[in-house]
C-alpha positions as CSV (number, residue, x, y, z in Angstrom):
1,M,-4.3,2.5,20.0
2,T,-2.3,2.8,16.7
3,W,1.2,3.0,16.4
4,T,2.4,4.4,13.6
5,F,6.5,4.6,13.2
6,A,9.2,5.2,10.5
7,R,10.7,2.4,9.1
8,S,14.1,3.9,10.1
9,L,13.7,3.4,14.1
10,L,12.7,-0.5,13.2
11,D,16.4,-0.6,10.8
12,A,17.7,0.9,13.4
13,G,16.4,-1.1,16.6
14,L,17.5,-4.3,14.7
15,R,21.5,-3.2,15.8
16,A,20.7,-1.4,18.9
17,P,18.7,0.2,21.4
18,T,16.9,3.1,19.9
19,G,13.4,4.5,20.0
20,D,12.2,7.4,22.2
21,G,8.9,8.3,23.6
22,D,5.9,5.5,22.7
23,V,8.4,3.0,20.7
24,H,11.3,1.5,21.5
25,I,13.4,-1.7,19.6
26,W,16.4,-3.1,20.5
27,P,18.1,-6.5,19.8
28,C,17.8,-9.3,22.1
29,G,20.3,-11.6,20.7
30,R,21.2,-13.0,17.6
31,V,17.7,-14.2,16.1
32,Q,15.1,-11.9,18.0
33,T,13.6,-8.2,17.9
34,M,11.9,-7.0,20.9
35,V,9.4,-4.2,20.5
36,E,8.0,-1.8,23.5
37,L,5.0,0.2,22.5
38,R,3.9,2.3,25.9
39,S,0.1,3.9,26.2
40,P,-1.7,5.6,29.1
41,E,-3.7,1.7,29.9
42,G,-0.2,-0.2,29.9
43,V,3.0,-1.7,27.9
44,A,3.0,-3.9,25.4
45,L,6.3,-6.1,24.9
46,L,6.4,-8.0,21.2
47,Q,9.4,-10.1,20.3
48,L,9.5,-10.6,17.3
49,D,12.0,-12.8,14.9
50,T,14.7,-10.5,13.2
51,A,15.4,-12.3,10.5
52,G,11.0,-11.6,9.4
53,L,11.3,-8.1,9.9
54,R,14.9,-8.1,7.6
55,R,12.6,-9.8,5.0
56,F,10.0,-7.3,5.8
57,L,12.1,-4.0,5.1
58,V,14.2,-5.5,2.3
59,R,10.6,-6.1,0.5
60,S,8.9,-2.1,2.3
61,Y,12.0,-0.8,0.4
62,A,11.9,-2.2,-2.6
63,T,8.6,-1.0,-2.7
64,V,8.9,2.7,-1.2
65,P,12.8,3.6,-1.0
66,A,13.7,5.1,1.2
67,G,13.3,8.9,1.7
68,N,10.6,8.3,-1.0
69,E,7.6,7.7,1.6
70,A,6.0,11.2,0.9
71,A,5.6,10.3,-2.5
72,A,3.9,7.3,-1.7
73,L,1.6,9.0,0.3
74,D,-1.8,11.4,-0.9
75,I,-1.7,13.7,1.4
76,E,-4.6,16.0,0.6
77,R,-7.2,13.0,0.5
78,A,-6.2,12.0,3.7
79,L,-6.4,15.6,4.9
80,A,-9.8,15.2,3.6
81,A,-10.4,12.4,5.5
82,L,-9.5,13.8,8.5
83,L,-11.5,17.0,8.1
84,G,-14.2,15.3,6.9
85,N,-15.0,16.4,3.6
86,A,-13.3,12.6,1.8
87,R,-13.7,13.2,-2.0
88,G,-15.0,9.8,-3.8
């Protein structure tokens, strides 16, 4: 199973409990962040280093600024692949 969620959810979860549905994120003390992923098969609870997550977010926002995520996607290619008509 693959979970996909917005960086904004991860960013918000560093400061306060957040999430809806299959993904929930919350701070755990000053140095850890919890990520809970749910599926019909069960629950995965991940404890991650908050400083590492912050570094990841800084780098990802430097690469693709907030609000510009759609510009970084090739929607036509993704749809073609999804529909089985992938262009080379």
